[in-house]
C-alpha positions in Angstrom: 0.0 0.0 0.0 2.9 2.3 0.8 4.3 1.8 -2.7 0.9 2.7 -4.2 0.7 5.9 -2.1 4.2 6.9 -3.2 3.8 6.7 -6.9 0.4 8.3 -6.6 2.3 11.4 -5.5 4.1 11.6 -8.9 2.7 14.0 -11.5 2.9 12.2 -14.8 2.3 15.4 -16.9 5.4 17.6 -17.2 4.6 21.1 -15.9 4.3 23.7 -18.6 7.0 25.9 -17.1 9.5 23.0 -17.0 8.6 22.0 -20.5 9.2 25.6 -21.8 12.5 25.8 -20.0 13.7 22.5 -21.6 12.5 23.6 -25.0 14.2 27.0 -24.8 17.5 25.4 -23.7 17.4 23.0 -26.7 16.4 25.8 -29.0 19.4 27.9 -27.8 21.8 25.0 -28.4 20.3 24.4 -31.8 20.5 28.1 -32.9 24.2 28.4 -31.8 25.2 25.1 -33.3 23.5 25.6 -36.6 24.8 29.1 -36.9 28.3 27.7 -36.3 27.7 25.0 -38.9 26.6 27.5 -41.4 29.8 29.5 -40.9 31.8 26.3 -41.2 30.1 25.3 -44.4 31.1 28.5 -46.1 34.6 28.7 -44.7 35.7 25.1 -44.7 33.1 22.9 -46.6 35.3 19.7 -46.5 35.6 19.8 -42.8 32.0 20.7 -42.4 30.9 17.5 -44.1 33.4 15.3 -42.3 32.5 16.6 -38.8 28.8 16.5 -39.7 29.0 12.8 -40.7 30.5 11.9 -37.3 27.7 13.7 -35.4 25.0 12.4 -37.6 26.1 8.8 -37.4 26.5 9.0 -33.6 22.9 10.1 -33.3 21.5 7.8 -36.0 23.0 4.6 -34.5 21.9 5.6 -31.0 18.4 6.0 -32.5 18.6 2.5 -34.0 19.8 1.0 -30.6 16.7 2.7 -29.0 14.3 1.2 -31.6 15.7 -2.2 -31.2 15.2 -2.3 -27.5 11.7 -0.8 -27.6 10.7 -3.6 -29.9 12.4 -6.2 -27.8 10.6 -5.0 -24.7 7.2 -5.4 -26.4 8.0 -8.9 -27.7 9.3 -10.2 -24.4 6.5 -8.6 -22.3 9.1 -6.7 -20.2 7.7 -5.1 -17.1 10.9 -3.7 -15.5 11.2 -1.0 -18.2 7.6 0.3 -18.3 8.3 3.3 -16.1 11.1 4.3 -18.5 9.6 3.2 -21.8 8.0 6.6 -22.7 11.5 8.1 -22.7 12.6 5.4 -25.1 9.5 5.8 -27.3 10.0 9.6 -27.5 13.5 9.1 -28.7 12.3 6.5 -31.2 9.6 8.8 -32.7 12.3 11.3 -33.7 13.2 9.0 -36.6 11.4 11.1 -39.2 13.7 14.1 -38.6 16.6 11.9 -39.4 15.7 12.2 -43.1 16.0 16.0 -42.9 19.3 15.8 -41.0 20.6 13.5 -43.7 20.3 16.2 -46.3 23.9 17.6 -45.6 25.3 14.1 -46.1 23.4 13.9 -49.4 24.7 17.3 -50.5 28.2 16.5 -49.4 28.5 12.9 -50.8 31.0 14.0 -53.4 33.2 15.5 -50.6 33.0 12.4 -48.5 32.9 9.3 -50.6 35.6 8.4 -53.1 33.3 6.2 -55.2 31.5 9.4 -56.3 34.7 10.3 -58.3 34.0 9.4 -61.9 37.7 8.9 -62.7 38.2 6.4 -59.8 34.9 4.6 -60.7 36.4 3.9 -64.1 40.1 3.2 -63.3 39.9 1.5 -59.9 38.8 -2.1 -60.4 37.4 -2.6 -56.9 35.3 0.6 -57.0 34.3 -0.2 -60.6 33.1 -3.6 -59.5 30.9 -2.1 -56.8 29.5 0.7 -59.0 26.1 -1.0 -59.4 25.7 -0.6 -55.6 27.9 2.4 -54.8 26.5 5.2 -56.9 24.9 8.5 -55.8 21.4 7.6 -57.0 21.1 4.3 -55.3 22.9 5.8 -52.2 20.2 8.4 -51.8 17.3 6.1 -52.6 18.5 3.6 -50.0 18.8 6.4 -47.3 15.3 7.5 -48.0 14.0 3.9 -47.8 15.9 3.4 -44.5 14.3 6.4 -42.8 10.8 5.7 -44.3 10.9 2.2 -42.9 12.2 3.3 -39.5 9.6 6.1 -39.4 6.7 3.7 -40.2 7.7 1.2 -37.5 8.5 3.9 -34.9 5.2 5.6 -35.4 3.3 2.3 -35.5 4.5 1.4 -32.0 4.4 4.9 -30.6 0.9 5.4 -31.8 -0.3 2.3 -30.0 1.5 3.3 -26.8 0.1 6.8 -26.8 -3.4 5.5 -27.6 -3.2 3.1 -24.7 -2.7 6.1 -22.3 -6.4 6.7 -22.9 -7.9 3.2 -23.6 -5.8 1.3 -21.0 -6.6 -1.8 -23.1 -4.4 -4.8 -23.7 -5.3 -4.6 -27.4 -2.7 -1.8 -27.9 0.0 -4.0 -26.2 -0.8 -6.8 -28.6 -0.8 -4.4 -31.6 2.6 -3.0 -30.6 4.0 -6.5 -30.3 2.8 -7.3 -33.8 4.6 -4.2 -35.1 7.7 -5.1 -33.1 8.5 -8.5 -34.5 9.1 -7.3 -38.1 10.5 -4.1 -36.6 13.5 -6.0 -35.3 14.3 -7.1 -38.8 13.8 -3.6 -40.2 16.2 -2.2 -37.6 18.9 -4.8 -38.1 18.8 -5.2 -41.8 18.4 -1.5 -42.7 20.8 -0.5 -39.9 23.4 -2.8 -41.3 23.0 -1.5 -44.8 23.1 2.1 -43.4 26.4 1.3 -41.7 27.8 0.0 -45.0 26.6 3.0 -46.9 27.5 5.8 -44.5 30.7 4.6 -42.8 32.2 1.5 -44.5 32.0 3.0 -48.1 34.2 5.9 -47.0 36.9 3.3 -47.9 35.2 1.3 -50.7 38.1 -1.2 -50.8 37.3 -2.4 -47.3 34.4 -4.7 -46.2 33.3 -6.5 -43.1 30.1 -8.6 -42.8 29.9 -8.0 -39.0 30.3 -4.2 -39.2 26.5 -3.5 -39.0 26.2 -5.3 -35.7 29.3 -3.5 -34.5 27.7 -0.1 -35.2 24.3 -0.9 -33.8 25.8 -2.4 -30.6 27.7 0.8 -30.0 24.5 2.8 -30.6 22.6 0.6 -28.2 25.2 1.2 -25.4 24.9 4.9 -26.0 21.1 4.7 -25.9 21.1 3.1 -22.4 23.6 5.7 -21.2 21.3 8.5 -22.5 18.2 6.9 -20.8 20.1 6.7 -17.5 21.0 10.4 -17.7 17.5 11.4 -18.8 15.9 9.5 -15.9 18.3 11.1 -13.4 17.7 14.5 -14.9 14.0 14.2 -14.5 14.3 13.1 -11.0 16.8 15.8 -10.1 14.2 18.3 -11.3 11.6 16.8 -9.0 9.7 14.6 -11.5 9.0 10.9 -11.2 10.7 10.5 -7.9 8.6 7.4 -6.9 8.0 5.9 -10.4 11.7 5.4 -11.2 13.5 3.5 -8.4 16.9 2.2 -7.6 15.7 -1.1 -9.0 15.1 0.4 -12.4 18.6 2.0 -12.3 20.0 -1.4 -11.4 18.6 -2.8 -14.6 19.9 0.1 -16.6 23.3 -0.6 -15.1 23.0 -4.2 -16.1 22.3 -3.3 -19.7 25.2 -0.8 -20.0 27.5 -3.5 -18.5 26.1 -6.2 -20.9 26.4 -4.1 -24.0 30.0 -3.1 -23.1 30.8 -6.9 -23.0 28.8 -7.6 -26.2 30.5 -4.7 -28.0 33.9 -6.3 -27.1 32.8 -9.7 -28.3 31.8 -8.2 -31.7 34.9 -6.0 -32.0 37.2 -9.0 -31.2 35.3 -11.2 -33.6 35.6 -8.7 -36.4 39.3 -8.3 -35.7 40.0 -12.0 -35.6 38.0 -12.7 -38.8 40.0 -10.1 -40.6 43.3 -11.2 -39.0 43.2 -14.9 -39.8 41.8 -14.3 -43.3 44.6 -11.8 -44.0 42.9 -10.5 -47.1 44.3 -7.1 -48.2 40.9 -5.7 -48.9 39.9 -6.4 -45.3 43.2 -5.6 -43.4 43.4 -2.1 -44.9 40.9 -0.9 -42.2 43.2 -1.7 -39.3 46.4 -0.8 -41.2 45.2 2.8 -41.6 44.5 2.9 -37.8 47.7 1.3 -36.6 50.2 4.0 -37.6 50.7 7.7 -37.0 48.5 9.4 -34.4 45.7 6.8 -34.7 47.6 4.0 -33.1 47.1 5.5 -29.6 43.3 5.6 -30.0 43.3 2.1 -31.5 45.1 0.8 -28.4 43.0 2.8 -26.0 39.5 1.9 -27.4 39.4 -1.7 -26.0 40.4 -0.2 -22.6 37.9 2.6 -22.8 35.0 0.7 -24.3 35.5 -2.5 -22.2 37.9 -2.5 -19.3 36.8 0.8 -17.8 33.0 0.2 -18.1 33.5 -3.4 -16.8 35.4 -2.1 -13.8 32.9 0.6 -13.1 29.8 -1.6 -13.4 30.8 -5.1 -12.5 29.6 -4.9 -8.8 26.0 -4.9 -7.6 26.6 -1.8 -5.5 27.9 0.2 -8.5 24.8 -0.6 -10.5 22.7 0.8 -7.6 24.7 3.9 -7.1 23.3 6.9 -9.0 26.7 8.7 -9.0 28.5 5.6 -10.4 25.8 5.1 -13.0 26.0 8.7 -14.1 29.8 8.5 -14.4 29.6 5.2 -16.3 26.9 6.6 -18.6 28.9 9.8 -19.4 32.0 7.6 -20.1 30.1 5.3 -22.4 28.8 8.2 -24.4 32.3 9.7 -24.7 33.7 6.3 -25.9 30.9 5.8 -28.5 31.7 9.3 -29.9 35.4 8.5 -29.9 34.7 5.1 -31.6 32.6 6.9 -34.3 35.4 9.4 -34.8 37.9 6.6 -35.1 35.8 4.8 -37.7 35.3 7.9 -39.9 38.1 10.4 -39.6 41.2 8.2 -40.5 39.7 8.2 -44.1 40.3 11.9 -44.3 43.3 12.4 -41.9 45.5 9.3 -42.2 48.4 10.8 -40.2 46.4 11.2 -37.0 43.4 12.9 -35.3 42.6 16.5 -36.4 40.3 18.1 -33.9 38.2 21.1 -35.0 35.5 23.3 -33.5 33.1 22.0 -36.2 33.2 18.6 -34.5 31.4 20.1 -31.5 29.1 22.2 -33.6 28.0 19.3 -35.7 27.3 17.1 -32.6 25.3 19.9 -30.9 23.4 20.7 -34.1 22.2 17.1 -34.7 21.5 16.2 -31.1 19.6 19.4 -30.4 17.2 18.7 -33.3 16.6 15.1 -32.2 16.3 16.5 -28.6 13.6 19.0 -29.6 11.5 16.3 -31.2 12.0 14.1 -28.1 11.1 17.0 -25.8 8.0 18.2 -27.8 6.2 14.9 -27.0 6.1 15.8 -23.3 3.9 18.8 -23.9 0.7 16.8 -24.5 1.6 13.3 -23.4 2.4 11.8 -20.0 6.0 11.1 -19.0 5.2 7.5 -18.4 3.1 4.9 -20.2 0.2 5.2 -17.7 -2.1 3.0 -19.8 0.2 -0.1 -19.9 -1.3 -2.9 -17.8 2.2 -3.8 -16.6 2.8 -0.4 -15.1 2.0 -1.4 -11.6 4.1 -4.5 -11.9 7.0 -2.4 -13.1 6.7 0.0 -10.1 7.1 -3.0 -7.7 10.2 -4.3 -9.4 12.6 -5.9 -6.9 16.1 -7.1 -7.8 17.3 -10.4 -6.4 
């Protein structure tokens, strides 16, 4: 009874004043970032497109990680995450804006991708052999198809969830589950092809069949880190203090820990597959990253992406400590950004990292736009999925 009384004290509708404050903060970041990006485009267009690609891919694969786990939760009948799922769904529903944010990549394709060079397409046998797939027209068509598919499935699930706030019917849960099964295939297949198009084709001589899983796993880790920080941010502002408990944070910590381990498994598998095959078209990826200034990052990434998160989150107490979870979440986000930088930038700066203020502007511009879509949903919708029949069960979650 005490637990019922506690969560009854939570206000599930975000106060208008707090909503306006959040919106204004995101608008300010967006205005500053996009003004800086506009200046960068006219003064240094090559660097603009390079930096923008890093920021865009960081956000896009985090979005895909989010969609994957929303679908998984519906299919498995998950109860632990119900209090947090509206945050996840509001991230997922920002998929349509991704197509707009892709426009700079479409415009800058000739600056970024060597296969757009007509001379290379004719004289380089490998690029020529891939020309039926790697050409500007099909590149743009595939990107449009990716975002249309992601938008359809994101909206299909989000619509059922928001409708259930009013109906409180299990029919919406069943409908969302039916959307989620093919949705997993849409995320994984389209996400893998997106990773091939947007990142792998920066070096069209290289290929890896496991690369899509590598990118989506990294995005999934970043997604759970973001959800952890969002939940703590809401509670710090006085919202949902009784609806999100230490038990929920414990599970978020488990997921961050598990994904750090799974990322390592995928990264090692990719490396070993390339190492023992010893095919020049595959080994070129690591060869470019094991000399000059990139070798330090290459050596550090396994430590930063696995050893440090493992040490931070391995204990039960750490997963139940808000301060430790916040530290781990920030670190995981930083490592995902570093990993994305490491995947993309050596194609343009083979001698070593080249930091630029446009890197920060691009990241701020992309994330602020996604953030505005995420935040806008709280104006007219509850902060939690109040109509889900598993809501009460999720509130009484208890870790063994």
